[in-house]
LUMVO-933632 format. One record per residue (C-alpha): residue number from 1; z, x, y; residue in three letters; chain. Coordinates in steps of 0.1 Angstrom, whole numbers, plus 5000, padded with zeros to 4 digits. Each point is the difference from the previous one (the first is absolute). Layout:
BEGIN
+-----+------+------+------+-----+---+
|   k |   zz |   xx |   yy |   r | c |
+-----+------+------+------+-----+---+
| NUM |    Z |    X |    Y | ALA | A |
...
+-----+------+------+------+-----+---+
end
This chain:
BEGIN
+-----+------+------+------+-----+---+
|   k |   zz |   xx |   yy |   r | c |
+-----+------+------+------+-----+---+
|   1 | 5000 | 5000 | 5000 | MET | A |
|   2 | 5009 | 5028 | 5024 | LYS | A |
|   3 | 4967 | 5017 | 4993 | ARG | A |
|   4 | 4981 | 4968 | 5006 | ALA | A |
|   5 | 5018 | 4995 | 5033 | LEU | A |
|   6 | 4994 | 5036 | 5010 | ALA | A |
|   7 | 4963 | 4995 | 4992 | GLY | A |
|   8 | 4998 | 4969 | 5021 | VAL | A |
|   9 | 5018 | 5018 | 5029 | LYS | A |
|  10 | 4977 | 5029 | 4997 | ASN | A |
|  11 | 4969 | 4978 | 5000 | PHE | A |
|  12 | 5012 | 4981 | 5031 | CYS | A |
|  13 | 5006 | 5033 | 5018 | ARG | A |
|  14 | 4966 | 5015 | 4991 | GLU | A |
|  15 | 4977 | 4970 | 5000 | ALA | A |
|  16 | 4988 | 4983 | 5032 | ASP | A |
|  17 | 5025 | 4971 | 5001 | MET | A |
|  18 | 4992 | 4994 | 5036 | VAL | A |
|  19 | 4964 | 4993 | 4991 | LEU | A |
|  20 | 5010 | 4978 | 4971 | LEU | A |
|  21 | 5024 | 4980 | 5022 | ALA | A |
|  22 | 4972 | 4994 | 5026 | LEU | A |
|  23 | 4976 | 4989 | 4972 | CYS | A |
|  24 | 5026 | 4977 | 4985 | LEU | A |
|  25 | 5007 | 4984 | 5034 | LEU | A |
|  26 | 4963 | 4994 | 5006 | ALA | A |
|  27 | 4996 | 4986 | 4964 | GLY | A |
|  28 | 5030 | 4976 | 5003 | VAL | A |
|  29 | 4987 | 4989 | 5035 | PHE | A |
|  30 | 4966 | 4995 | 4984 | GLY | A |
|  31 | 5016 | 4978 | 4972 | LEU | A |
|  32 | 5016 | 4978 | 5027 | VAL | A |
|  33 | 4967 | 4995 | 5018 | ILE | A |
|  34 | 4981 | 4994 | 4967 | ILE | A |
|  35 | 5026 | 4973 | 4990 | SER | A |
|  36 | 4993 | 4983 | 5033 | SER | A |
|  37 | 4962 | 5004 | 4998 | ALA | A |
|  38 | 5000 | 4985 | 4965 | THR | A |
|  39 | 5027 | 4974 | 5005 | ALA | A |
|  40 | 4975 | 4971 | 4999 | SER | A |
|  41 | 4985 | 5013 | 4968 | SER | A |
|  42 | 5011 | 4989 | 4965 | ALA | A |
|  43 | 4998 | 5037 | 4989 | ASN | A |
|  44 | 5024 | 5014 | 5026 | THR | A |
|  45 | 5025 | 5011 | 4974 | ALA | A |
|  46 | 4972 | 5018 | 4981 | ARG | A |
|  47 | 4989 | 5019 | 5031 | TYR | A |
|  48 | 5035 | 5012 | 5007 | LEU | A |
|  49 | 5006 | 5010 | 4963 | ILE | A |
|  50 | 4967 | 5020 | 4999 | VAL | A |
|  51 | 5008 | 5017 | 5034 | GLN | A |
|  52 | 5036 | 5008 | 4991 | ALA | A |
|  53 | 4988 | 5012 | 4965 | GLY | A |
|  54 | 4975 | 5023 | 5017 | GLY | A |
|  55 | 5027 | 5014 | 5023 | MET | A |
|  56 | 5024 | 5006 | 4970 | ALA | A |
|  57 | 4973 | 5018 | 4981 | ILE | A |
|  58 | 4991 | 5019 | 5031 | GLY | A |
|  59 | 5036 | 5012 | 5006 | VAL | A |
|  60 | 5001 | 5012 | 4964 | LEU | A |
|  61 | 4967 | 5019 | 5006 | LEU | A |
|  62 | 5015 | 5014 | 5032 | PHE | A |
|  63 | 5030 | 5014 | 4981 | ILE | A |
|  64 | 4979 | 5013 | 4971 | GLY | A |
|  65 | 4973 | 5017 | 5022 | ILE | A |
|  66 | 5027 | 5015 | 5022 | THR | A |
|  67 | 5014 | 5019 | 4970 | LEU | A |
|  68 | 4965 | 5014 | 4993 | VAL | A |
|  69 | 4989 | 5032 | 5016 | ASP | A |
|  70 | 4965 | 4991 | 5014 | LEU | A |
|  71 | 4988 | 5036 | 4994 | ASP | A |
|  72 | 5006 | 4995 | 4963 | ASP | A |
|  73 | 4984 | 4965 | 5000 | ALA | A |
|  74 | 4969 | 5013 | 5019 | ALA | A |
|  75 | 4994 | 5025 | 4972 | SER | A |
|  76 | 4989 | 4970 | 4979 | LEU | A |
|  77 | 4973 | 4993 | 5025 | TRP | A |
|  78 | 4972 | 4996 | 4974 | LYS | A |
|  79 | 5019 | 4972 | 4982 | TRP | A |
|  80 | 5009 | 4984 | 5033 | ILE | A |
|  81 | 4964 | 5001 | 5012 | LEU | A |
|  82 | 4988 | 4985 | 4968 | ALA | A |
|  83 | 5025 | 4972 | 5003 | PHE | A |
|  84 | 4991 | 4994 | 5036 | ASN | A |
|  85 | 4963 | 4997 | 4992 | ILE | A |
|  86 | 5004 | 4978 | 4968 | LEU | A |
|  87 | 5027 | 4977 | 5013 | PHE | A |
|  88 | 4982 | 4994 | 5033 | THR | A |
|  89 | 4966 | 4994 | 4982 | PHE | A |
|  90 | 5017 | 4976 | 4976 | SER | A |
|  91 | 4995 | 4972 | 5025 | THR | A |
|  92 | 4963 | 5001 | 4994 | TYR | A |
|  93 | 5006 | 4987 | 4965 | PHE | A |
|  94 | 5033 | 4981 | 5003 | PHE | A |
|  95 | 5003 | 4992 | 5037 | GLY | A |
|  96 | 5010 | 4965 | 5011 | VAL | A |
|  97 | 4981 | 4989 | 5031 | GLU | A |
|  98 | 5020 | 4990 | 5030 | ARG | A |
|  99 | 4989 | 4998 | 5036 | GLY | A |
| 100 | 4966 | 5014 | 4993 | GLY | A |
| 101 | 5010 | 5031 | 4980 | ASN | A |
| 102 | 5012 | 5009 | 4965 | LYS | A |
| 103 | 5030 | 5021 | 5009 | SER | A |
| 104 | 5025 | 4985 | 4976 | TRP | A |
| 105 | 5005 | 5001 | 4962 | ILE | A |
| 106 | 5020 | 4972 | 4984 | GLU | A |
| 107 | 5028 | 5009 | 4976 | VAL | A |
| 108 | 4994 | 4978 | 4969 | PRO | A |
| 109 | 5027 | 4975 | 4991 | GLY | A |
| 110 | 5021 | 5001 | 5032 | ILE | A |
| 111 | 4974 | 4991 | 5027 | GLY | A |
| 112 | 5009 | 5030 | 5022 | ILE | A |
| 113 | 4972 | 5021 | 5016 | THR | A |
| 114 | 5001 | 5036 | 5009 | ILE | A |
| 115 | 4977 | 5019 | 5024 | GLN | A |
| 116 | 4989 | 5034 | 4985 | PRO | A |
| 117 | 4987 | 5015 | 5032 | ALA | A |
| 118 | 5033 | 4992 | 5017 | GLU | A |
| 119 | 5021 | 5017 | 4973 | ILE | A |
| 120 | 4977 | 5030 | 4999 | VAL | A |
| 121 | 5004 | 5008 | 5038 | LYS | A |
| 122 | 5032 | 5022 | 4997 | PRO | A |
| 123 | 4983 | 5020 | 4971 | LEU | A |
| 124 | 4969 | 5004 | 5021 | TYR | A |
| 125 | 5022 | 5014 | 5027 | ILE | A |
| 126 | 5016 | 5025 | 4976 | LEU | A |
| 127 | 4967 | 5012 | 4987 | LEU | A |
| 128 | 4985 | 5005 | 5034 | LEU | A |
| 129 | 5031 | 5019 | 5011 | ALA | A |
| 130 | 4998 | 5022 | 4969 | LYS | A |
| 131 | 4963 | 5006 | 5006 | GLN | A |
| 132 | 5004 | 5008 | 5037 | MET | A |
| 133 | 5029 | 5024 | 4992 | TYR | A |
| 134 | 4980 | 5019 | 4974 | VAL | A |
| 135 | 4971 | 5003 | 5024 | LEU | A |
| 136 | 5022 | 5009 | 5030 | ARG | A |
| 137 | 4987 | 5036 | 5003 | ASP | A |
| 138 | 4964 | 4988 | 5001 | ARG | A |
| 139 | 5005 | 4965 | 5014 | ILE | A |
| 140 | 4971 | 5004 | 5025 | ASN | A |
| 141 | 4975 | 5013 | 4974 | HIS | A |
| 142 | 4971 | 4974 | 4996 | PRO | A |
| 143 | 5006 | 4999 | 4962 | LEU | A |
| 144 | 5037 | 4992 | 5006 | SER | A |
| 145 | 4992 | 4973 | 5025 | VAL | A |
| 146 | 4974 | 4986 | 4977 | GLY | A |
| 147 | 5025 | 4998 | 4971 | MET | A |
| 148 | 5025 | 4982 | 5021 | LEU | A |
| 149 | 4975 | 4975 | 5014 | VAL | A |
| 150 | 4986 | 4995 | 4965 | GLY | A |
| 151 | 5035 | 4991 | 4987 | HIS | A |
| 152 | 5004 | 4974 | 5027 | MET | A |
| 153 | 4965 | 4986 | 4996 | LEU | A |
| 154 | 5004 | 4998 | 4962 | LEU | A |
| 155 | 5031 | 4977 | 5003 | MET | A |
| 156 | 4985 | 4980 | 5029 | VAL | A |
| 157 | 4968 | 4995 | 4981 | GLY | A |
| 158 | 5018 | 4988 | 4969 | ILE | A |
| 159 | 5021 | 4975 | 5020 | ILE | A |
| 160 | 4969 | 4987 | 5018 | TRP | A |
| 161 | 4978 | 4998 | 4969 | PHE | A |
| 162 | 5026 | 4987 | 4975 | ALA | A |
| 163 | 5021 | 4977 | 5022 | ALA | A |
| 164 | 4979 | 4995 | 5032 | ASP | A |
| 165 | 5032 | 5005 | 5020 | ASP | A |
| 166 | 4991 | 5016 | 5033 | MET | A |
| 167 | 5035 | 4996 | 5014 | GLY | A |
| 168 | 5017 | 5021 | 4974 | VAL | A |
| 169 | 4971 | 5025 | 5000 | ALA | A |
| 170 | 5006 | 5005 | 5037 | LEU | A |
| 171 | 5036 | 5009 | 4993 | ILE | A |
| 172 | 4988 | 5028 | 4978 | TYR | A |
| 173 | 4977 | 5013 | 5027 | VAL | A |
| 174 | 5028 | 4999 | 5026 | PHE | A |
| 175 | 5024 | 5018 | 4977 | ILE | A |
| 176 | 4974 | 5027 | 4995 | PHE | A |
| 177 | 4994 | 5003 | 5038 | MET | A |
| 178 | 5038 | 5004 | 5007 | GLY | A |
| 179 | 5005 | 5026 | 4973 | MET | A |
| 180 | 4968 | 5018 | 5008 | PHE | A |
| 181 | 5010 | 5004 | 5036 | PHE | A |
| 182 | 5035 | 5012 | 4990 | ALA | A |
| 183 | 4986 | 5025 | 4975 | SER | A |
| 184 | 4991 | 5024 | 5028 | GLY | A |
| 185 | 4962 | 4994 | 4998 | VAL | A |
| 186 | 4979 | 5012 | 5029 | SER | A |
| 187 | 4994 | 4977 | 5029 | LEU | A |
| 188 | 4963 | 5004 | 4994 | TRP | A |
| 189 | 5002 | 4983 | 4967 | TRP | A |
| 190 | 5020 | 4971 | 5016 | ILE | A |
| 191 | 4974 | 4996 | 5027 | LEU | A |
| 192 | 4972 | 5003 | 4974 | GLY | A |
| 193 | 5017 | 4972 | 4979 | GLY | A |
| 194 | 5003 | 4977 | 5030 | ILE | A |
| 195 | 4963 | 5006 | 5008 | ALA | A |
| 196 | 4990 | 4993 | 4964 | THR | A |
| 197 | 5020 | 4967 | 5000 | ILE | A |
| 198 | 4984 | 4990 | 5033 | ALA | A |
| 199 | 4966 | 5007 | 4986 | ALA | A |
| 200 | 5007 | 4980 | 4968 | CYS | A |
| 201 | 5012 | 4969 | 5018 | VAL | A |
| 202 | 4965 | 4986 | 5007 | PRO | A |
| 203 | 4990 | 5005 | 4964 | VAL | A |
| 204 | 5032 | 4984 | 4986 | LEU | A |
| 205 | 4996 | 4971 | 5024 | TRP | A |
| 206 | 4967 | 4992 | 4982 | GLN | A |
| 207 | 5014 | 5000 | 4965 | VAL | A |
| 208 | 5034 | 4983 | 5004 | ILE | A |
| 209 | 5000 | 4962 | 4992 | PRO | A |
| 210 | 4995 | 4975 | 5029 | GLU | A |
| 211 | 5035 | 4986 | 4998 | TYR | A |
| 212 | 5015 | 5035 | 5006 | GLN | A |
| 213 | 4977 | 5005 | 5030 | LYS | A |
| 214 | 5013 | 4967 | 5013 | MET | A |
| 215 | 5036 | 5012 | 4997 | ARG | A |
| 216 | 4991 | 5029 | 5023 | VAL | A |
| 217 | 4982 | 4978 | 5025 | MET | A |
| 218 | 5030 | 4976 | 5002 | VAL | A |
| 219 | 5021 | 5029 | 5014 | VAL | A |
| 220 | 4975 | 5004 | 5028 | LEU | A |
| 221 | 4997 | 4962 | 5006 | ASP | A |
| 222 | 5029 | 4980 | 4988 | ASP | A |
| 223 | 4982 | 4967 | 5008 | THR | A |
| 224 | 4974 | 5008 | 4974 | LEU | A |
| 225 | 5001 | 4977 | 4969 | ASP | A |
| 226 | 5035 | 4986 | 5008 | PRO | A |
| 227 | 4999 | 4977 | 4969 | LEU | A |
| 228 | 4987 | 5027 | 4977 | GLY | A |
| 229 | 5006 | 5038 | 5000 | VAL | A |
| 230 | 5019 | 4998 | 5034 | GLY | A |
| 231 | 5024 | 4972 | 4988 | TYR | A |
| 232 | 5025 | 5024 | 4985 | HIS | A |
| 233 | 5003 | 5021 | 5032 | THR | A |
| 234 | 5001 | 4969 | 5022 | GLN | A |
| 235 | 5029 | 4984 | 4981 | ARG | A |
| 236 | 5018 | 5034 | 4998 | SER | A |
| 237 | 4999 | 5005 | 5038 | LYS | A |
| 238 | 5012 | 4964 | 5005 | ILE | A |
| 239 | 5029 | 5005 | 4977 | ALA | A |
| 240 | 5010 | 5033 | 5017 | LEU | A |
| 241 | 4997 | 4985 | 5035 | GLY | A |
| 242 | 5020 | 4968 | 4991 | SER | A |
| 243 | 5030 | 5021 | 4989 | GLY | A |
| 244 | 5009 | 5012 | 5034 | GLY | A |
| 245 | 5029 | 5024 | 5003 | ALA | A |
| 246 | 5023 | 4986 | 4973 | PHE | A |
| 247 | 4977 | 4979 | 4978 | GLY | A |
| 248 | 5001 | 4964 | 4988 | GLN | A |
| 249 | 5026 | 5008 | 4974 | GLY | A |
| 250 | 4999 | 5012 | 4964 | LEU | A |
| 251 | 4985 | 4972 | 4978 | TYR | A |
| 252 | 4990 | 4982 | 5032 | GLU | A |
| 253 | 4966 | 5014 | 5009 | GLY | A |
| 254 | 4976 | 4972 | 5005 | ARG | A |
| 255 | 4969 | 5018 | 4988 | GLN | A |
| 256 | 5018 | 5018 | 4972 | THR | A |
| 257 | 5018 | 4970 | 4986 | GLN | A |
| 258 | 4970 | 4977 | 5003 | ARG | A |
| 259 | 4978 | 5027 | 4982 | SER | A |
| 260 | 4976 | 5001 | 5029 | ILE | A |
| 261 | 5003 | 5038 | 5002 | LEU | A |
| 262 | 4979 | 5015 | 4972 | PRO | A |
| 263 | 5012 | 5028 | 4977 | ALA | A |
| 264 | 5034 | 4996 | 5016 | LYS | A |
| 265 | 5020 | 5019 | 4974 | HIS | A |
| 266 | 4976 | 5028 | 4996 | THR | A |
| 267 | 4975 | 5011 | 5027 | ASP | A |
| 268 | 5017 | 4981 | 5028 | TYR | A |
| 269 | 5037 | 5005 | 4993 | ILE | A |
| 270 | 5003 | 5016 | 5034 | TYR | A |
| 271 | 4987 | 4968 | 5016 | SER | A |
| 272 | 5026 | 4980 | 4981 | VAL | A |
| 273 | 5027 | 5024 | 5014 | ALA | A |
| 274 | 4986 | 4996 | 5035 | GLY | A |
| 275 | 5000 | 4962 | 4998 | GLU | A |
| 276 | 5034 | 4995 | 4985 | GLU | A |
| 277 | 5019 | 5031 | 5012 | LEU | A |
| 278 | 4981 | 5006 | 5032 | GLY | A |
| 279 | 4993 | 5032 | 5019 | PHE | A |
| 280 | 5035 | 5013 | 4990 | ILE | A |
| 281 | 4992 | 4996 | 4963 | GLY | A |
| 282 | 4967 | 5018 | 5004 | CYS | A |
| 283 | 5016 | 5029 | 5018 | VAL | A |
| 284 | 5026 | 5004 | 4972 | VAL | A |
| 285 | 4972 | 5002 | 4975 | ILE | A |
| 286 | 4982 | 5026 | 5020 | MET | A |
| 287 | 5031 | 5021 | 5005 | LEU | A |
| 288 | 5007 | 5000 | 4963 | LEU | A |
| 289 | 4965 | 5011 | 4992 | LEU | A |
| 290 | 4999 | 5026 | 5027 | VAL | A |
| 291 | 5033 | 5014 | 4987 | ALA | A |
| 292 | 4986 | 5003 | 4965 | ILE | A |
| 293 | 4969 | 5018 | 5012 | ILE | A |
| 294 | 5021 | 5023 | 5022 | ALA | A |
| 295 | 5022 | 5008 | 4971 | ARG | A |
| 296 | 4970 | 5010 | 4978 | CYS | A |
| 297 | 4988 | 5023 | 5027 | LEU | A |
| 298 | 5035 | 5015 | 5005 | TRP | A |
| 299 | 5001 | 5008 | 4963 | VAL | A |
| 300 | 4965 | 5016 | 5003 | ALA | A |
| 301 | 5014 | 5025 | 5026 | THR | A |
| 302 | 5026 | 5011 | 4975 | ARG | A |
| 303 | 4979 | 5002 | 4969 | ALA | A |
| 304 | 5003 | 5033 | 4980 | ARG | A |
| 305 | 4962 | 5005 | 5000 | ASN | A |
| 306 | 4968 | 4986 | 5013 | GLY | A |
| 307 | 4995 | 4977 | 4970 | MET | A |
| 308 | 5032 | 4981 | 5006 | GLY | A |
| 309 | 4993 | 4998 | 5036 | SER | A |
| 310 | 4965 | 4986 | 4993 | LEU | A |
| 311 | 5015 | 4974 | 4976 | VAL | A |
| 312 | 5022 | 4987 | 5028 | CYS | A |
| 313 | 4971 | 4999 | 5025 | VAL | A |
| 314 | 4979 | 4981 | 4975 | GLY | A |
| 315 | 5027 | 4974 | 4995 | VAL | A |
| 316 | 5005 | 4997 | 5038 | ALA | A |
| 317 | 4962 | 4997 | 5005 | SER | A |
| 318 | 4999 | 4972 | 4974 | MET | A |
| 319 | 5028 | 4981 | 5018 | LEU | A |
| 320 | 4985 | 5006 | 5035 | ILE | A |
| 321 | 4966 | 4986 | 4990 | PHE | A |
| 322 | 5014 | 4969 | 4982 | GLN | A |
| 323 | 5024 | 4992 | 5028 | VAL | A |
| 324 | 4974 | 5004 | 5027 | PHE | A |
| 325 | 4973 | 4981 | 4982 | GLU | A |
| 326 | 5023 | 4971 | 4989 | ASN | A |
| 327 | 5016 | 4994 | 5033 | ILE | A |
| 328 | 4967 | 5006 | 5018 | GLY | A |
| 329 | 4985 | 4974 | 4977 | MET | A |
| 330 | 5027 | 4975 | 5009 | CYS | A |
| 331 | 4996 | 5004 | 5038 | VAL | A |
| 332 | 4962 | 5002 | 4998 | GLY | A |
| 333 | 4994 | 5037 | 5008 | LEU | A |
| 334 | 4987 | 5011 | 4965 | THR | A |
| 335 | 4978 | 4983 | 4974 | PRO | A |
| 336 | 5015 | 4979 | 4973 | VAL | A |
| 337 | 4998 | 5022 | 4968 | ILE | A |
| 338 | 5029 | 4986 | 4980 | GLY | A |
| 339 | 5026 | 5028 | 5002 | LEU | A |
| 340 | 5037 | 4992 | 4996 | THR | A |
| 341 | 5027 | 5010 | 5024 | LEU | A |
| 342 | 5021 | 5026 | 4981 | PRO | A |
| 343 | 5033 | 4988 | 4986 | PHE | A |
| 344 | 4996 | 4966 | 5016 | PHE | A |
| 345 | 4969 | 4983 | 4986 | SER | A |
| 346 | 5002 | 4983 | 4966 | TYR | A |
| 347 | 4987 | 5021 | 4971 | GLY | A |
| 348 | 5018 | 5015 | 4971 | GLY | A |
| 349 | 4975 | 5029 | 4997 | SER | A |
| 350 | 5001 | 5007 | 5037 | SER | A |
| 351 | 5038 | 5001 | 5004 | VAL | A |
| 352 | 5003 | 5020 | 4968 | MET | A |
| 353 | 4974 | 5025 | 5011 | THR | A |
| 354 | 5018 | 5004 | 5034 | MET | A |
| 355 | 5033 | 5009 | 4983 | PHE | A |
| 356 | 4981 | 5023 | 4977 | MET | A |
| 357 | 4985 | 5018 | 5029 | ALA | A |
| 358 | 5034 | 5003 | 5017 | MET | A |
| 359 | 5012 | 5016 | 4968 | GLY | A |
| 360 | 4974 | 5028 | 5005 | PHE | A |
| 361 | 5014 | 5006 | 5034 | VAL | A |
| 362 | 5036 | 5000 | 4987 | SER | A |
| 363 | 4990 | 5025 | 4973 | SER | A |
| 364 | 4987 | 5023 | 5028 | VAL | A |
| 365 | 5034 | 4998 | 5017 | LYS | A |
| 366 | 5020 | 5005 | 4968 | LYS | A |
| 367 | 4981 | 5031 | 4991 | HIS | A |
| 368 | 5002 | 5020 | 5033 | PRO | A |
| 369 | 4984 | 5032 | 5009 | LYS | A |
| 370 | 5017 | 5031 | 4984 | PRO | A |
| 371 | 5019 | 5023 | 5024 | GLY | A |
| 372 | 4977 | 5029 | 4992 | TRP | A |
| 373 | 4968 | 4981 | 5011 | LEU | A |
| 374 | 4988 | 5014 | 5032 | LYS | A |
| 375 | 4992 | 4977 | 5030 | THR | A |
| 376 | 4967 | 5018 | 5004 | THR | A |
| 377 | 4989 | 4989 | 4966 | ASP | A |
| 378 | 5008 | 4964 | 5009 | LEU | A |
| 379 | 4979 | 5003 | 5032 | ASN | A |
| 380 | 4971 | 5016 | 4980 | ARG | A |
| 381 | 5000 | 4972 | 4975 | THR | A |
| 382 | 5003 | 4972 | 5025 | GLY | A |
| 383 | 5036 | 4991 | 4990 | GLY | A |
+-----+------+------+------+-----+---+
end
């Protein structure tokens, strides 16, 4: 018993308990908002059970991953890469279509779905960090840049081809961009990448489906197709505006409780918070998410090597993009691409993945840099 208690105390001292506490606060807050968003549904208990179950599994993954040295885990990169490719591609054969894409696989017998590309995100971050760290001395060589870009395009291509999920694919792109910048790559490669993306936009515009083009156009003109593609954004902005400073009250939001607001427990959970808890509730959500991102970046500055630092930057990049896109979507500043708000939106795979990613950050903190490691080495490796 004494050994067990000593082990628990040691874990609490070395793991990132501040990060875990912030994530649990956000997750519990999310459960409250989900309960209100689904109060008028007959399945509200199921929603809460799935979300709470995802959180519980996520916490266990947080603990387990914290105990693992990521340097040792990354040595299995061939197996992890094979898993990432096969698991993500599995949606091509077994995917269940929802909202125009096949991102989910249904677990037989229990009626629960999982999202492979969501679960693979932290592993993708780990592999990119490992690859960038190995290539650190020649990061600016064209072959190195080509290998890194190829890794990203491989995963993005699989997601797009197998699941047709542009939203999740864009997360992978943004994760790569954040880590690529932090890896110490030359500014010329950054500028070249920006120029390449700009040059590809007209080509991509010609090949993407018409409904996706319309989602972009609605951002530029919110009166466009108000009963079609623009309906979600219109209802979201009305919900946010009607909440005022303090909201209409939990379980009292007119659009939420009358089910006028679409996707209220998933994509537009932030709008539910705005309507029922007002500006104050939205600020609390933002503060929690900013604190989690800031904590990830703080751990990055104290990583023992460039790989650990890049892992933390990758997790922070993932959060930054999802938060910006989801809230931007709710207020009409970004296109609707179906991304959840981390820790708050309903989704067992989503919340489990977030805690899993936080476990990677906690592992970096638990395994600090050795005293003999020179600061110059950290600077050289981008750590």
